[in-house]
N, C-alpha and C positions, 0 to 999 in steps of 0.2 A: 660525812668525809670531807675533811677540809680540803676547801681548794689551794693548787697550788699558785703562785703567785705568777702575773702572768711574766715579769722579768724572768723568774727561776724557768719559765716552761720556754721561754725564748731561747736562754741561755742552753736551756737541753735542746732543744731542735738544732740549734746553729754547731752545737760537739758533735751531735748525732750526726749533722750531716759530712763536717768535716772528718769524722772518722770514718763513714762508712761511702764517702763518694754520693750521697744522697741517694741512695738506695738498699740501707740498712734498716735502724730500728725508728727512725721520724715519722709519726703517725701522723696523719690527716684529720683534719675537724670538721670537716662536714658528713657528720654519720647519717642526718634524714634528708629525704628530698620529697618537695612538694611540685604539683603541676597542675594548674587550672584550664577548664577546655569546658567550653558551652556553659555556662553555671555550674561546674561542677570541681569542686578543689578533689583531689588525688592526695594521697598522703603517705611515704612509707615512714612509720613512725618506732624504730626499735623494733617494740614486741608485735607490732600489727599494722595491715593495710587498712586505711581508712577511705571514704568517699564519702564527702558533706556538701551539702547544699552551700553555692558559695556565697549567696547570699544571706542566708540566716544560720549556717553554723549546724544545721539539722542531719544527724551521720544517715546516708542511705545506706551504705553496706559496708560490712569488715572482715578480711582474711587474716588468720584464721578466724572461727566466728567464734569459738574459745581464745580469750585470751592467756590462756595459762596450758596451752599447747606447745609441748616442750619440743619438740620436731621442727620449730621452725625459728628464723630467725636468729639475731637481731636483723633487721630489713633497714637497707641503705639507701638505694636510688630508685626512681621511679621516672620511666618516660611512656609516654602516650602514644600508638601510632597506628589512628584505624580502628578506633572501639578496641585498642588491646593495649595493655599496660605490662611491660617489661621490668621488672621488679627482680633488685638484686639483696642476696642477704650472704650472710657469714654463719655456718651451720657447722656444728660437730654432729657427725653421722656416726653410727654404731653398727659392727659387725659381730656378730653373735655378742660376746661378753666385752669383747674388745673394743674400746672407743679410739677411732681414728682421730687425726688430726682437724682440725676446722678447715672446713673449702668455701670458697666464695661460689654460691648458689644464681642459676638464672631462670627466674619461672614467668611465666606469661599467667595474665589474669584479664578476664572478661570485664571492660570497662564498666557495663552495666549490671552488671550483680556478682563479680567478685569472684567466680568461678575459675579454676584452672583450664587453661586452655590446653596447653602442649601437655602429651600423658605423662611427659615424663621431663624432669628440670633437667638442668644442665650445671654439671659440678665442674669446677678446677680449683689448683692447688692455692691460688690467693684469692685476696679482696677482689670484689669488683667496687672499687669506692665512689667512683665516678659515672653517671649517668653514661648510657648508650646513645648511637644514633643509629636512625634505618633510613634505608635507600635503595631502589632496586631489587626490594623483594630479600632485602638483608640486616640485618642486624650487626652493629660493630661497636664493639668496647673493649678497654684495657683492664689490667689485671693486676692486681698486686705482684702475680710471678714475674713481670716484666714482658708479656704478652699482649699481645694488638689481637681479639679475636673476632670473626664474620662467621654470623651463623643464619642458618635459613631462616628468614622471620615465621615462617608458616610451621616448621617443623622442627625446629633447635638444633637442626644437623649441622657441624661445624665445614663452614667451606674453607676458610683458610686461617693459618695464624702468622703473626709478625714479630721475632723478637727483639725485644730493646735491651739494652744496657743496664736498665734501672727499673724498677717499680713503674706502672705505669697509672697516674691519680688524677689524670687530664679525663676531660670527656671529648670526644671528637668532633669534629667540624668536618660533615659531607659537603661537598659541591660537587655538583655534575658527576663525573666521574671518579673523583679524587675525595681519599680520606684526610685530613692534616688532622697530627696527632701527636701530644707531646710526653715525654718520659722525664723520672728523674735522672736520665743520664745525663741531661743538660742540653739534650737533642729537641728537634722539632722536625717530626717525619710527613713525606706525603707520601702518602701510599697507593694505588693502584685499587678502586675497589671492585673490582671484580675479581683479583686475584691475588692483592695482597703484597704485592710487587714493589719494591720503595723505585720510586722517582727522585728523588731528592731526600737528604736530611740538613739542617741549620744547627750549627752546636753554637751554645751559649755559655757564657760566665760560668752558671748556675744551674740549679734544676729549675724544671720548670713544670708547674705543678695547674694550669689552667688550660681551658679550653679556647683557641686562638679566636681571633675574630678577623671577617673578610670585609673592606671595603673598597671597592675601584677592582684595580689590579693590587693592593698592596695586600696584606696579613699581615697581623699585629700580634704580639701575645708580652707577657711580662715574665720575669726569673730571679730566681733566686739571687743574682748579683746586682740587684737594685737597678736593673735597667727595664725598659719598655721597648722592645723590638721594632722595626717598620721592613718586613721584607717584600723583596717581589714575590707574585703569588705563582709565577711559571717556574721562576727558576730558583727561588729561596736564596736568591742573594740578597746581602743587606743592604737596605737603602738609608735609613738612620736609626736614631736609638736615642732615647730619653732618659736620664739619671734622673733615680727618685732618692728619697732619705732611706729609704732598707727595700728587703725585698719587695716583688711584685708576687704577690700570690693569687688573688681574684682574678677571675678574666676579665677586660675589659669592656666597655659598650661605646655605642657612637646613638648621634642623632643624624649621621650623614657628613655634617660639615665638622663635628668637634670629637675628638678621643677621649673617652672617661677612664680614670684607671685610676686603683688605692694603693699605697703600698702599706707595708705591716705595720708602720709606723702610727697610722692613722690620717696621712693627711690624701684626700682626691686630689686628682691631677684634671684640669680640660687642658685639651692640646688642640691645636688648632689641626684638622687634616691636611690640609694642604700643607702647610711649613714644618709641623710639629713642633711647632714652639709654643709656649705653653701662654696661656689666655689668664687661669686664675691657680689659684690650690686655697684649699679649705683644712686647716689640722682640727679632726674631731678629739682627739685628744685620747683615742682609744683603741687598741690594735684591732687592724681591719683585716680579715681574709676573708670576706663575703663582701661579694658586690663591687663596684654599682650597677643596680639595676636602673634603666630607664621607666618612669612609670609610663602608662599607656597612652598618656596625652603629650608624653614628652619635655612635662613641665621643669618636672623634679627627678633628680638622682635618689636613689635608697641605698643605702648603706648599712652594714650590720657590724656591730664591732662586739669584739670579745667579752666584754663585759656584761654583753646583753641588752645593747643599746641599739634601736633602731632608728637614724636618722633619715631628717628630709631634705636634701639641698638643693636651694635653686641652681638650676642650670645654667641659668647668664651671669654669673657669679661665684656660686658655691656658697653663698648665704645660707645659714643652718635656720630652717622654716621651723623645725619641731623636731623635736627629739621623744623617744619612749623607751624608756627603762623597763629590766623584767630578771625577771632569773633564768637562769641557765644561760648556757651559750646559744647562738642563732645559730641553726640547723641550715636553714634554704630562704629565700625571700624569691616569690611569684607576686606579679604586677597583671590586674589584669580590671579593665574597665576604669572605676571610679576608688578600686581599692587595690591595698598591696596586704599580700599575706607572708604571713613569718609561721617554721615552726622553731620549736627550741627544744636542745637536749639538756636531760635531767633535771627538767624543770615540771612543777605543777600544772603547768600549762603548755599542752603539746602543741597548739598551732591558736594563732592568735589572726584576725583581721581586722585592716586599720582603715581610714576614709583617707585618702592620699593627698586632700587638699591640707587638711590641720592635724593628719595624727590620730583623729578620734578614734576609740575602743568600737569598732562595730560588732563583733562577737568573739567568743574566746571557748575555746573546749580542752578540758573537759571545764566547766561551770563550775565555780567555785561552791563550795556546799557550805549551806546558811547556817 
């Protein structure tokens, strides 16, 4: 399959967003997810869900056991909560001789063995594109049908749902008794965790596809109107905004004193958290919709380019210390200890582990055949 030039792809996204109000045929990009915990890397990798030794890459288990099991997948996101993995997929279900339209599926797996936890999976009409979040015995997640759902984390029983005006591609942030979640309808919502009742909403000038970031009494997020916003966490009132060179697609990061964000032009920005003024910016030269992610020691920013390159930037000045190219598009990034892990989409190498200090490859799965 020939690769669509990124310029044409972005043009398509812009046109589709304008025609549909960002609620129509624009497609998300982060199709695979990974999480690292207690020395284990868990990967939702389209066909299967995997568990690897995070240090060596040795496989611990996979779900389903048979990669040709046609009733599952493709798998998208993965979240670990109290030794239970909440995994989403997009599956076509059959009813007798008739095939139903694909549905988003949420199921739970035992993190130690990959066995099903819930008796039945949860199905909803749209895709569960972004990971969910758990708190107070509930699991909250957005869906491509425009709704935000809250389920009982132990049983999968739905507790509430909240309807937005567009598809929900952003992961929620749960803080105390409030859920903060964005929609492609241009709004960031604050919802009551127990009931799903709306506390406030803020309307930006473009769609929002990123999980918000909280620092102190402020909440930050970027939008498809080229702005990075700072709002009052309690009221949702705008405090300040910063203009980038293009859409802000990925979520922002912080080390407590600086806010880091990247626009889809590939420019990474560092802003003073107190003044919201730019400290530095660096152009990667590649479309960026993934990251930045801080390394575990806080010394590097890890950024994923659409051409398949992983960048390691010095947080002090944005200097690119190293970069590693590869096949396919990057699906997700996770940092733990002295390592950074990435998943790749439509590539021979599904997951790679690098040493953060110099970007040297530690292991890859699957290994290349000799």
